[in-house]
N, C-alpha and C positions, 0 to 999 in steps of 0.2 A: 679832405676838401681843399685846403690851402696847400700849395706846394712847399717843399722845404725853403726854396729860394724866397717865396713870399713871406713865410714866417721870419726868415732872416732879415727881409727888407723892413718888416714892421718893427723888429728889434732894433736895427740900425737907425731908422728914422727916430725911434722913441729916445735912442741914445743921443742923436744929434740935438733933438729937442730939449734934453736935459742939460746940454752944454750951452743953450742960447743966451742964458743969463751971463754966462762968463765971456761971452762974444769971442770964442774961440773956434777955430776950425779944426777938424780932425782928420787923420791920415787914414788911409785903408787899413793899415797895419794896426792902428790904435782901436779902430772900430771893431775889426776882426777879433782882436784879442779879448776886447770888453764883452762881446757877445758870444765868444767861443765858437767863431766860425772860420772857414777857410778864407784866406786872402784872396784867393782866385775867385770864389763865389761873391764875396762882399764887393770886390773890384767891379766885376761885370754887372752886378745887381745895382751899385751906386751909380753907374753910368746911365743905366736905364732910367733910374729915378730922376737924374738931372735932366735928361732928354724930355721927359715927361713933366718937368717943372715941379716935381714934388719936393727936391732939395736943390741946393746950389753947389757949385764948386769953383774954386779960384786956383789957377796955376802959378807956379813959382814957389820960392823959398818960404813965403809966408801963406801958401796956399793951403787947401784942403777942402773938405766938405763941410757945409754948414746948412742951416735952416733959417729962414726969415720969420718974422713975427707972423705974416700972413700964412706962411706955410704951416706954422705951429697951429693955426686955427682950421686947418683943413681936415675933413673927415678921414678916418682910416681907410675908406673904400678907395681913396685916391691911389693909396700905395698898392692895394689888392688889384685894382684894375691895371695899374702901370705894370705889374709883374705878371699876374695870371690872366688878365683880360677881363672884359666886361661880362662875359657868360659864365664865371666862375660859380655863381649860385643857380645856375639853370640846369646843370648836368645832374639830374636827380637819379639817384639809386643806379640802376643798370643803364647801359649804352643806349638803348632804345626806349627808355621810360619817359613817358609823357601822360598828361591827363587823360588823353584818348586811349592810350596804350600803357597802362600803368604796371610797374613792376609790383612784386608783392609787398614792398615797404615804401611805396610811393607817398602815401599821405603822411606817414611819420617823418620821412626824408625831407619832403617839402616843407612840413611845419618847422623843423629844426633849421633848414636852410634859410627860410624866411626870417627866422629869429636872428640868426647870425647876420644876415644882410642887413637888416634893420639896426643892429648893433654896430656895425662897420660904417653905416651911412649916417649915424648920430654921434657917435664918439669921435671926439676931436683928438688930435695928436697931443695936444697940451694936457688934455685930462688924463692921459696915461702917463704923464711925467712925474706927476706929485707923488704917487705911490712909490715910484722908483726912487726919486730923491729922498724921501722919507724912510727908505729902507723897508717899506711894507710890500714891495713887489720886486722882482728881478728879472733881468733879461737873459740869464743863462739857467740852465735846468741842473 
């Protein structure tokens, strides 16, 4: 359902949000190492997130990527839509699947998709930081 890049983006934003209290900026290399992803993928994805105002960046020797208080309060759906687009939860089942032309798993897939979309619309970035900070959840598998 979500692309690898989108999953990586969610992990990167959560990582930046966990750094908020320290008021530190993170480099592409630091983020990539922490979430166990390629620097190339992380770099491209971070630039997309900056362009969509999901995160911020600052150039120069003291620069890097960071997240503001308001951005910590944004729903996870902002990350998903910035990377995978707004129709990510609309592509149900097979390529031509719809309510008028359903695939064999249409109803089940739609139900699961609706649940995921609701979670991503209601969960805030900051809510996902606490389990990571407390060692109850991890950003790498």
